Backbone as JSON, one array per atom type, in Angstrom:
{
  "sequence": "XXXXXXXXXXXXXXXXXXXXXXXXXXXXXXXXXXXXXXXXXXXXXXXXXXXXXXXXXXXXXXXXXXXXXXXXXXXXXXXXXXXXXXXXXXXXXXXXXXXXXXXXXXXXXXXXXXXXXXXXXXXXXXXXXXXXXXXXXXXXXXXXXXXXXXXXXXXXXXXXXXXXXXXXXXXXXXXXXXXXXXXXXXXXXXXXXXXXXXXXXXXXXXXXXXXXXXXXXXXXXXXXXXXXXXXXXXXXXXXXXXXXXX",
  "N": [[3.06, -35.04, 2.82], [3.67, -34.64, 4.73], [6.83, -33.83, 5.1], [6.24, -31.33, 3.47], [5.59, -29.13, 4.66], [6.91, -29.04, 7.19], [9.04, -28.01, 5.98], [8.47, -25.74, 4.78], [7.63, -24.29, 7.61], [10.09, -24.24, 8.76], [11.33, -22.6, 6.88], [9.05, -19.81, 6.79], [9.69, -19.26, 9.91], [12.15, -18.81, 9.87], [12.35, -16.25, 8.47], [11.58, -14.21, 10.26], [13.79, -14.64, 11.64], [15.59, -12.74, 10.49], [17.32, -9.59, 9.15], [17.59, -8.7, 6.91], [14.52, -9.34, 6.25], [12.85, -8.18, 7.49], [13.71, -5.89, 7.42], [12.2, -4.94, 5.01], [10.39, -5.45, 5.03], [9.84, -3.3, 6.61], [9.69, -1.37, 4.96], [7.83, -2.16, 2.88], [6.29, -1.25, 4.63], [6.32, 1.2, 5.1], [6.12, 3.27, 3.41], [3.85, 2.64, 1.5], [2.51, 3.25, 3.73], [2.2, 5.74, 3.68], [2.64, 6.65, 1.27], [-1.09, 6.11, 1.21], [-1.61, 7.59, 2.85], [-1.07, 9.9, 1.84], [-2.71, 9.89, -1.11], [-5.0, 9.38, 0.47], [-6.19, 12.34, 1.75], [-5.35, 13.65, -0.17], [-7.63, 13.05, -1.69], [-9.47, 13.38, -0.24], [-9.46, 16.15, 0.07], [-10.52, 16.87, -2.55], [-13.13, 16.03, -3.31], [-13.69, 12.97, -4.11], [-14.19, 9.68, -3.42], [-13.25, 7.21, -1.27], [-10.28, 5.04, -1.32], [-8.39, 1.56, -1.84], [-6.95, 1.54, -4.3], [-5.0, 2.75, -5.17], [-3.49, 2.08, -3.21], [-2.96, -0.3, -3.34], [-2.32, -0.62, -5.74], [0.47, 0.65, -5.61], [1.8, -1.43, -3.59], [2.0, -3.99, -5.17], [3.55, -2.74, -6.71], [5.83, -2.14, -5.25], [6.46, -5.2, -4.15], [7.32, -6.46, -6.47], [9.88, -5.14, -6.38], [11.2, -6.38, -4.14], [11.18, -9.03, -3.46], [12.41, -10.92, -5.77], [14.34, -10.26, -2.98], [13.4, -11.64, -1.33], [13.12, -13.93, -1.55], [15.85, -15.18, -2.45], [18.02, -16.49, -1.29], [16.71, -18.95, -0.45], [17.67, -21.68, -1.91], [19.37, -20.89, -3.1], [21.4, -20.39, -1.41], [21.57, -22.98, 0.33], [22.92, -24.02, -1.81], [25.26, -22.46, -2.21], [26.21, -23.06, 0.37], [26.19, -25.7, 0.35], [24.48, -27.63, 1.32], [22.11, -27.97, 0.07], [23.08, -30.42, -1.01], [23.02, -32.48, 1.04], [20.13, -32.29, 1.62], [18.87, -33.59, -0.59], [20.11, -36.37, -0.62], [18.52, -36.57, 1.92], [15.0, -38.18, 2.96], [14.05, -37.02, 1.16], [11.46, -35.55, -1.27], [12.12, -33.75, -4.45], [10.53, -32.22, -5.33], [8.86, -31.49, -2.96], [10.73, -30.32, -1.4], [11.08, -27.86, -2.96], [8.5, -27.18, -3.17], [7.44, -26.83, -0.89], [9.2, -24.84, 0.74], [8.55, -22.74, -1.05], [6.12, -22.58, -0.18], [6.91, -21.48, 2.49], [7.56, -18.65, 1.84], [5.48, -17.95, 0.54], [3.76, -17.8, 2.95], [4.57, -15.71, 4.38], [4.68, -13.54, 2.21], [2.21, -13.15, 2.9], [1.64, -12.18, 4.85], [2.63, -9.63, 4.83], [1.27, -8.31, 3.01], [-1.17, -8.71, 4.81], [-0.37, -7.09, 6.63], [-1.27, -4.02, 5.7], [-4.31, -4.05, 5.82], [-4.71, -2.31, 8.11], [-4.61, 0.37, 6.94], [-6.97, -0.22, 5.91], [-9.33, -0.52, 7.66], [-8.65, 2.36, 8.65], [-10.32, 3.46, 7.14], [-12.15, 2.36, 6.71], [-13.14, 3.21, 9.61], [-13.53, 6.14, 9.31], [-15.18, 6.98, 7.1], [-17.14, 4.93, 4.52], [-16.32, 2.83, 2.59], [-16.9, 0.72, -0.37], [-16.43, -2.13, 0.61], [-16.56, -4.54, -1.31], [-14.79, -4.35, -3.88], [-12.06, -4.47, -2.79], [-12.25, -6.84, -1.56], [-11.65, -8.3, -3.38], [-9.31, -6.74, -4.56], [-7.99, -7.92, -2.59], [-7.74, -10.72, -2.44], [-6.68, -11.07, -5.18], [-4.04, -9.87, -4.42], [-2.71, -11.9, -2.9], [-2.49, -13.67, -4.66], [-0.63, -12.82, -6.17], [1.41, -11.91, -5.14], [2.63, -14.72, -4.94], [2.55, -15.36, -6.76], [5.02, -13.73, -8.05], [6.94, -14.88, -5.72], [6.86, -17.56, -6.58], [8.52, -17.04, -9.15], [10.97, -16.47, -7.84], [11.6, -18.38, -6.58], [12.82, -20.4, -8.36], [14.34, -18.89, -10.23], [16.59, -18.65, -7.64], [16.78, -21.49, -7.3], [19.0, -21.81, -9.76], [21.49, -20.97, -9.4], [23.77, -20.48, -7.02], [25.23, -18.72, -6.23], [23.85, -15.45, -4.01], [23.76, -12.72, -5.0], [23.68, -12.97, -7.58], [21.13, -14.66, -7.87], [19.14, -12.81, -7.42], [19.75, -10.86, -9.28], [19.08, -12.39, -11.4], [16.42, -13.25, -10.76], [15.39, -9.95, -10.67], [15.81, -10.2, -13.37], [13.31, -11.76, -14.59], [11.31, -10.6, -13.52], [10.32, -8.01, -14.21], [10.7, -8.49, -16.82], [8.07, -9.17, -17.45], [7.32, -7.43, -16.24], [7.72, -5.93, -18.23], [5.59, -6.3, -20.51], [3.61, -4.76, -19.9], [4.47, -1.91, -20.82], [4.87, -2.67, -23.13], [2.23, -3.53, -24.42], [0.44, -1.8, -25.13], [2.43, -0.67, -27.09], [1.56, -2.42, -28.84], [-1.17, -2.5, -29.45], [-1.06, 0.47, -30.33], [-0.28, -0.4, -32.57], [-1.91, -2.89, -33.24], [-4.12, -2.58, -32.96], [-6.55, -2.56, -30.33], [-8.18, -4.65, -30.46], [-6.42, -6.59, -31.63], [-4.3, -10.12, -32.09], [-2.03, -9.96, -31.16], [-1.83, -8.4, -29.45], [-3.26, -9.09, -27.61], [-2.59, -11.2, -26.42], [-0.04, -10.42, -25.75], [-1.09, -8.82, -23.62], [-2.71, -10.54, -21.45], [-0.73, -11.61, -20.64], [0.26, -9.84, -18.98], [2.01, -9.32, -15.91], [1.04, -7.4, -14.34], [-1.28, -6.14, -15.14], [-2.89, -8.19, -15.03], [-3.27, -8.2, -12.09], [-4.45, -5.53, -11.98], [-7.16, -6.32, -12.97], [-8.33, -7.01, -10.61], [-8.07, -5.05, -8.76], [-10.03, -3.62, -9.68], [-12.17, -4.91, -9.3], [-13.33, -6.77, -10.44], [-12.96, -10.24, -10.34], [-11.86, -12.54, -11.92], [-11.67, -14.79, -14.09], [-9.52, -16.23, -15.84], [-7.27, -14.5, -14.9], [-7.6, -15.97, -12.54], [-6.15, -18.55, -13.07], [-3.96, -17.95, -14.97], [-2.38, -16.91, -12.51], [-2.0, -18.86, -11.2], [-1.09, -20.38, -12.78], [0.91, -18.91, -13.39], [2.5, -19.34, -10.86], [2.45, -22.62, -10.8], [4.14, -23.61, -12.83], [6.27, -21.95, -12.78], [7.57, -23.44, -9.92], [7.52, -25.75, -10.98], [9.5, -25.9, -13.14], [11.47, -24.85, -11.42], [11.7, -27.72, -9.46], [12.79, -29.19, -11.43], [15.32, -27.92, -11.9], [16.32, -28.63, -9.81], [15.95, -31.35, -9.5], [18.3, -31.72, -11.33], [20.84, -31.39, -10.45], [20.72, -33.14, -8.22], [21.78, -34.91, -9.67], [24.6, -34.82, -10.48]],
  "CA": [[2.92, -33.7, 2.81], [4.69, -33.71, 6.15], [7.68, -32.7, 4.24], [6.1, -29.81, 2.93], [4.65, -28.61, 5.89], [8.31, -29.25, 7.99], [10.2, -27.01, 5.37], [7.71, -24.36, 5.33], [7.64, -23.96, 8.31], [11.13, -23.24, 8.65], [11.31, -21.18, 6.01], [8.25, -19.18, 7.18], [10.36, -19.04, 11.31], [13.63, -18.1, 9.48], [12.29, -14.54, 7.94], [11.69, -13.52, 11.24], [14.8, -14.04, 12.43], [16.23, -12.6, 9.03], [17.1, -9.26, 9.37], [16.27, -8.67, 6.0], [12.83, -9.86, 5.82], [12.45, -6.71, 8.75], [14.22, -4.22, 6.79], [11.93, -5.28, 3.47], [8.58, -5.1, 5.69], [9.3, -2.1, 7.35], [10.34, -0.46, 3.69], [6.83, -1.5, 2.51], [4.75, -0.77, 5.54], [6.29, 3.3, 5.3], [6.5, 4.29, 1.77], [2.27, 2.29, 0.67], [1.42, 4.07, 4.61], [2.69, 7.3, 3.6], [0.91, 6.88, -0.08], [-2.0, 5.8, 1.53], [-2.23, 8.92, 3.47], [-1.3, 11.54, 0.4], [-3.81, 9.91, -1.29], [-6.39, 9.69, 1.42], [-5.85, 12.81, 1.78], [-5.9, 14.08, -2.0], [-9.35, 12.8, -2.6], [-10.94, 14.39, 0.39], [-10.1, 17.32, -0.65], [-11.0, 16.98, -4.14], [-13.91, 15.13, -3.28], [-13.89, 11.23, -4.1], [-14.53, 8.14, -2.51], [-12.53, 6.55, -0.54], [-10.15, 4.09, -2.19], [-7.66, 1.24, -1.07], [-6.49, 0.78, -5.37], [-3.54, 3.15, -5.2], [-2.38, 2.41, -2.47], [-2.43, -1.53, -3.8], [-1.79, -0.53, -6.87], [1.57, 1.01, -5.2], [1.92, -2.9, -2.87], [2.38, -5.09, -5.58], [5.1, -2.64, -7.44], [6.91, -3.55, -4.32], [6.74, -7.12, -4.24], [8.01, -7.0, -7.65], [11.08, -4.65, -6.35], [11.08, -6.98, -3.07], [10.7, -10.08, -3.83], [13.44, -11.11, -5.63], [15.64, -10.13, -2.51], [13.28, -12.21, -0.39], [13.68, -15.29, -1.94], [17.53, -15.45, -3.18], [18.37, -18.09, -0.51], [16.03, -20.28, -0.21], [17.98, -22.4, -3.0], [20.98, -20.61, -3.63], [21.52, -20.02, -0.03], [21.63, -24.23, 0.13], [23.89, -24.22, -2.49], [26.14, -22.03, -1.83], [26.77, -23.66, 1.99], [26.74, -27.35, 0.64], [24.11, -28.21, 2.49], [21.42, -28.69, -0.42], [23.27, -32.29, -0.95], [22.55, -33.47, 2.07], [18.83, -32.49, 1.96], [18.76, -34.86, -1.07], [20.33, -37.01, -0.08], [17.68, -36.96, 3.15], [14.38, -39.27, 2.51], [12.57, -35.89, 0.77], [11.44, -35.66, -2.94], [12.66, -32.65, -5.17], [9.16, -31.2, -5.28], [8.91, -31.81, -1.66], [11.64, -29.13, -1.01], [10.85, -27.05, -3.78], [7.45, -26.67, -2.69], [8.18, -26.21, 1.01], [10.38, -23.1, 0.48], [7.65, -21.14, -1.93], [5.45, -21.69, 0.89], [7.58, -20.86, 3.54], [7.73, -17.36, 1.29], [4.18, -17.53, 0.31], [2.96, -17.15, 3.69], [5.77, -15.01, 5.03], [4.66, -12.77, 1.92], [0.8, -13.09, 3.29], [1.85, -11.54, 6.28], [2.96, -8.57, 4.38], [-0.31, -8.09, 2.34], [-1.76, -8.43, 5.97], [-0.24, -5.84, 6.92], [-2.24, -2.71, 4.83], [-5.09, -4.33, 6.44], [-4.7, -1.26, 8.91], [-5.34, 1.03, 6.02], [-8.54, -0.78, 5.59], [-10.08, 0.11, 9.3], [-8.64, 3.48, 9.14], [-10.87, 3.85, 6.06], [-13.68, 2.16, 7.41], [-13.35, 3.99, 10.65], [-13.39, 7.64, 9.22], [-15.19, 6.78, 5.81], [-18.46, 4.37, 4.13], [-15.75, 2.39, 1.65], [-17.62, -0.35, -0.8], [-15.74, -3.26, 0.62], [-16.46, -5.94, -2.6], [-13.28, -4.21, -4.53], [-11.58, -4.84, -1.48], [-12.07, -8.22, -1.44], [-10.92, -9.11, -5.04], [-8.01, -6.58, -4.51], [-6.89, -8.6, -1.38], [-7.22, -12.27, -3.77], [-5.09, -10.26, -6.33], [-2.79, -9.5, -4.07], [-2.29, -13.05, -2.54], [-1.9, -14.34, -6.05], [0.19, -11.75, -7.17], [2.33, -12.39, -4.64], [2.64, -16.29, -4.6], [3.53, -15.54, -8.45], [6.5, -12.83, -7.87], [8.17, -15.73, -4.91], [7.38, -18.48, -7.25], [9.67, -16.92, -10.1], [11.86, -16.13, -6.98], [12.34, -19.67, -6.36], [12.87, -20.71, -9.71], [15.65, -18.41, -9.89], [16.95, -18.78, -6.46], [17.51, -22.58, -7.73], [19.3, -21.75, -10.92], [22.51, -20.29, -9.11], [24.79, -20.75, -5.77], [25.39, -16.86, -5.58], [22.9, -14.51, -4.03], [23.88, -11.4, -5.82], [23.72, -13.52, -9.15], [19.49, -14.93, -7.83], [18.43, -11.28, -6.86], [19.21, -10.12, -10.45], [17.95, -13.04, -12.64], [15.05, -12.66, -10.04], [14.99, -9.23, -11.42], [15.59, -9.9, -14.93], [12.21, -12.09, -14.65], [10.01, -10.24, -13.08], [10.69, -6.9, -15.12], [10.54, -8.68, -18.44], [7.13, -9.59, -16.8], [6.45, -6.05, -16.09], [7.31, -4.59, -19.16], [4.78, -6.37, -20.57], [2.27, -3.55, -20.07], [4.55, -1.14, -21.39], [4.41, -3.45, -25.09], [0.61, -4.4, -24.69], [0.09, -0.69, -25.26], [2.37, -0.43, -28.41], [0.84, -3.46, -29.72], [-2.79, -1.67, -29.49], [-1.63, 1.92, -31.41], [-0.46, -0.73, -34.08], [-2.48, -3.57, -34.12], [-5.82, -2.19, -32.01], [-7.03, -3.01, -28.94], [-9.03, -5.68, -30.73], [-5.28, -7.36, -32.26], [-4.92, -11.35, -31.0], [-0.8, -10.28, -30.98], [-2.29, -7.29, -28.19], [-4.26, -9.54, -26.44], [-1.58, -11.89, -26.43], [0.47, -9.51, -24.58], [-1.75, -8.13, -22.57], [-2.88, -11.56, -20.78], [1.2, -12.15, -20.12], [0.9, -8.52, -18.48], [1.11, -9.57, -14.63], [0.33, -6.58, -13.4], [-2.77, -5.9, -15.63], [-3.93, -9.4, -14.47], [-4.07, -7.71, -11.03], [-5.27, -4.65, -12.14], [-8.18, -6.89, -12.82], [-8.74, -7.87, -8.78], [-8.13, -4.18, -8.2], [-11.26, -2.56, -10.0], [-13.09, -5.4, -8.55], [-13.31, -8.17, -10.66], [-12.66, -11.42, -10.07], [-11.71, -12.72, -13.6], [-11.45, -16.57, -13.58], [-8.41, -16.14, -16.07], [-6.3, -14.36, -14.23], [-6.55, -16.76, -11.25], [-5.76, -19.2, -14.0], [-3.06, -17.11, -14.83], [-1.61, -16.35, -11.45], [-1.59, -20.54, -11.11], [-0.3, -21.39, -13.72], [2.7, -18.85, -13.2], [3.3, -20.41, -10.24], [2.85, -24.33, -11.06], [5.44, -23.56, -14.54], [8.1, -21.96, -12.19], [8.14, -24.68, -9.21], [7.96, -27.05, -12.13], [10.77, -25.29, -13.4], [12.93, -24.99, -10.27], [11.98, -28.8, -9.4], [13.5, -29.69, -12.64], [16.89, -27.8, -12.16], [17.22, -29.38, -7.99], [16.27, -32.89, -9.61], [19.54, -32.21, -12.13], [21.83, -31.15, -9.14], [21.06, -35.0, -7.08], [23.03, -36.61, -10.17], [25.8, -33.85, -11.08]],
  "C": [[3.75, -32.79, 3.88], [5.75, -32.97, 6.06], [7.46, -31.33, 4.36], [6.29, -28.83, 3.78], [5.9, -28.38, 6.81], [9.22, -27.75, 7.34], [9.5, -26.1, 5.63], [7.63, -23.75, 6.03], [8.89, -23.12, 8.87], [11.66, -22.71, 8.09], [10.68, -19.75, 6.5], [9.16, -18.48, 8.93], [11.61, -18.38, 10.82], [13.24, -16.55, 8.96], [11.9, -13.97, 9.05], [12.6, -13.27, 12.27], [15.89, -13.38, 11.12], [16.0, -10.91, 9.42], [16.64, -8.1, 8.16], [14.9, -8.32, 5.83], [11.88, -8.53, 6.68], [12.31, -5.65, 7.73], [13.1, -4.43, 5.36], [10.4, -4.91, 4.05], [8.23, -3.79, 6.05], [9.25, -0.98, 6.04], [8.54, -0.34, 2.64], [6.01, -0.95, 3.31], [5.02, 0.57, 5.35], [6.02, 3.36, 4.43], [4.61, 3.51, 1.35], [2.09, 3.2, 2.64], [1.59, 5.46, 4.38], [1.98, 7.87, 2.04], [-0.29, 7.07, 0.1], [-2.6, 7.23, 1.9], [-2.38, 10.4, 2.5], [-2.47, 10.99, -0.44], [-4.99, 10.08, -0.87], [-6.76, 11.23, 0.94], [-5.92, 13.56, 0.46], [-7.1, 13.93, -2.35], [-10.31, 13.34, -1.72], [-10.75, 15.76, 0.35], [-11.05, 17.71, -2.13], [-12.28, 16.37, -4.12], [-14.56, 13.27, -3.55], [-13.78, 10.89, -3.18], [-13.14, 7.75, -1.8], [-11.64, 5.49, -0.87], [-9.24, 3.39, -1.67], [-6.91, 1.08, -2.41], [-5.6, 1.17, -5.6], [-2.61, 2.59, -4.26], [-1.99, 0.69, -2.95], [-1.5, -1.77, -4.87], [0.64, -0.73, -6.16], [2.48, -0.54, -4.26], [3.17, -3.67, -3.77], [3.1, -4.31, -6.63], [6.52, -2.79, -6.35], [7.22, -4.26, -3.92], [7.27, -7.09, -5.28], [9.3, -6.46, -7.23], [11.28, -5.44, -4.92], [11.57, -7.88, -2.93], [11.99, -11.49, -4.62], [14.81, -12.02, -4.2], [15.38, -11.47, -1.16], [13.52, -13.72, -0.62], [15.07, -15.73, -2.42], [17.82, -16.51, -2.55], [17.83, -19.13, -0.58], [16.67, -21.53, -1.05], [18.99, -21.78, -2.98], [21.89, -20.8, -2.82], [22.12, -21.62, 0.27], [22.75, -24.88, -0.64], [25.51, -23.59, -2.57], [26.83, -22.71, -0.15], [27.14, -25.23, 1.71], [25.92, -28.04, 1.32], [22.37, -29.05, 1.42], [21.85, -30.21, -0.71], [22.65, -32.77, -0.05], [21.18, -33.0, 2.25], [18.49, -33.04, 0.82], [18.97, -35.74, -0.82], [19.44, -37.46, 1.24], [16.82, -38.19, 2.37], [13.03, -38.41, 2.27], [12.42, -36.02, -0.71], [11.69, -33.42, -3.12], [11.73, -31.42, -5.38], [8.64, -30.91, -3.74], [9.33, -29.88, -0.85], [11.4, -27.86, -2.04], [9.6, -25.56, -3.46], [6.87, -26.14, -1.05], [8.73, -24.7, 1.31], [9.27, -22.52, -0.13], [6.93, -21.05, -0.93], [5.5, -21.39, 2.02], [7.17, -19.17, 3.3], [6.6, -16.6, 1.1], [3.85, -16.73, 1.84], [3.85, -15.94, 4.31], [5.01, -13.27, 4.25], [2.87, -12.49, 2.36], [0.75, -12.38, 4.19], [2.08, -9.63, 6.15], [2.15, -7.64, 3.46], [-1.3, -7.91, 3.7], [-1.6, -7.18, 6.34], [-0.57, -4.15, 6.52], [-3.58, -3.35, 5.46], [-5.38, -2.93, 7.33], [-5.39, 0.19, 8.38], [-7.27, 1.02, 5.97], [-9.29, -0.28, 6.58], [-9.59, 1.23, 8.87], [-10.03, 4.06, 8.16], [-12.11, 3.46, 6.41], [-14.39, 3.15, 8.56], [-14.13, 5.64, 10.81], [-14.65, 7.81, 7.69], [-16.18, 5.47, 5.32], [-17.43, 3.69, 2.91], [-16.82, 1.21, 1.5], [-16.33, -1.23, -0.75], [-15.56, -4.79, -0.37], [-15.12, -5.28, -3.37], [-12.6, -4.5, -3.53], [-11.15, -6.27, -1.85], [-11.24, -8.5, -2.36], [-9.99, -8.54, -4.64], [-7.21, -7.52, -3.37], [-6.86, -10.24, -2.18], [-6.58, -12.12, -4.61], [-3.44, -10.28, -5.68], [-2.18, -10.71, -3.59], [-2.06, -13.66, -3.94], [-0.94, -14.05, -6.62], [1.45, -12.41, -6.73], [2.92, -13.77, -4.2], [3.39, -15.99, -5.93], [5.15, -15.15, -8.28], [7.31, -14.23, -6.97], [8.12, -17.22, -5.99], [8.51, -18.13, -7.91], [10.89, -16.6, -8.88], [12.74, -16.82, -6.64], [12.98, -20.28, -7.67], [14.74, -19.83, -9.27], [16.89, -18.41, -8.72], [17.95, -20.25, -6.92], [18.32, -22.75, -8.84], [20.98, -21.7, -10.67], [22.69, -20.62, -7.47], [25.21, -19.08, -4.89], [23.6, -15.94, -5.22], [22.7, -13.64, -4.48], [23.05, -11.87, -7.33], [21.94, -13.6, -8.71], [18.91, -13.97, -8.09], [18.89, -11.04, -8.85], [19.28, -10.63, -11.5], [16.62, -13.36, -11.81], [14.65, -10.71, -10.83], [14.56, -8.95, -12.49], [14.08, -10.44, -15.2], [11.41, -10.91, -14.78], [9.86, -8.65, -13.39], [10.14, -7.2, -16.28], [9.24, -9.0, -17.93], [5.96, -8.34, -16.84], [6.23, -5.28, -17.3], [6.34, -5.1, -20.16], [3.68, -5.44, -20.74], [2.81, -2.44, -21.1], [4.28, -1.92, -23.68], [3.1, -3.92, -25.45], [0.1, -2.66, -25.43], [0.56, -0.18, -26.51], [1.55, -1.39, -29.3], [-0.22, -3.12, -30.62], [-2.58, -0.2, -30.41], [-1.0, 1.47, -32.74], [-1.14, -1.48, -34.61], [-3.68, -3.02, -34.15], [-5.81, -2.51, -31.36], [-7.67, -4.65, -29.47], [-7.76, -7.27, -31.57], [-5.32, -8.61, -31.39], [-3.13, -11.0, -30.6], [-1.49, -9.63, -29.66], [-2.86, -8.34, -27.16], [-4.04, -10.88, -25.79], [-0.9, -11.55, -24.88], [-0.01, -9.33, -23.59], [-2.54, -9.16, -21.51], [-1.12, -11.92, -20.1], [1.46, -10.98, -19.12], [0.61, -8.87, -16.56], [0.58, -8.71, -14.26], [-1.1, -5.83, -13.72], [-3.37, -6.85, -15.61], [-4.34, -8.3, -12.77], [-4.66, -6.18, -11.12], [-7.01, -4.92, -12.07], [-9.01, -6.6, -11.46], [-8.57, -6.66, -8.6], [-9.04, -3.37, -7.92], [-12.39, -3.3, -9.49], [-13.88, -6.47, -9.2], [-12.56, -9.32, -10.69], [-12.99, -12.25, -10.91], [-11.24, -14.78, -13.3], [-10.12, -16.67, -14.41], [-7.66, -15.74, -15.72], [-5.87, -15.03, -12.72], [-5.77, -17.85, -11.97], [-4.32, -19.32, -14.08], [-1.91, -16.63, -13.72], [-0.73, -18.41, -11.27], [-0.83, -20.88, -11.76], [1.37, -20.71, -13.89], [3.52, -19.58, -12.33], [3.86, -21.84, -10.17], [3.94, -24.38, -12.24], [7.1, -23.64, -13.39], [8.5, -22.85, -10.83], [8.26, -25.86, -10.33], [9.03, -26.87, -12.15], [12.04, -25.36, -12.35], [12.85, -26.86, -9.35], [12.69, -29.57, -10.44], [15.1, -29.64, -12.44], [17.07, -28.6, -10.35], [17.26, -30.74, -8.64], [17.24, -32.81, -10.27], [20.95, -32.26, -10.79], [22.0, -32.66, -8.67], [22.18, -35.43, -8.41], [24.02, -36.24, -10.78], [26.4, -35.11, -10.11]]
}
């Protein structure tokens, strides 16, 4: 595992040397911060209870939008610069390379999740919110970020063009997000208990997070995110393996 941690550390540090990463972090922090202020003010004027759920909903949407940008260079840039071949000739396994790349991006993603803690501190400073749903939401956010970035690692492995990697990443993430609209359509046709609707609901990546955001830690949702991460990293590993033998 030494190779994995070495690669993860290198990628994590690289994010803090990248202007794109700072721009993404600033975008998320500013947009989610303004939304938090607006929602908190609206709830206070209407007598509602303080909550982070609305902020988390926007946060995961923003992560879906910036995820492909954060992961586009991980493998595509190595292919574009010709350094991927050098890495593959080193004493390192393909899965170590892919896992290390993902871990580095996930650690940075967790830093983005951690920026929302300032909103939690504000809530506790001026009100008395229920902390239990927040614990579940943070667990869901960590898994959600991991899944989105794992998909990004896979799409980055498919091409050496950064723009194409971003485009493919958006195609995958938006396709999973569209499952929410399909779920509503299937429910209107087959009813909420329909088998097809149940399958589509399970594949809805945003609906899985919604369970955490409601304070429900569902084992099936945890399995879903871990499965998405494992499948995406496995596919990325196979793509990298195929390039070794070209």
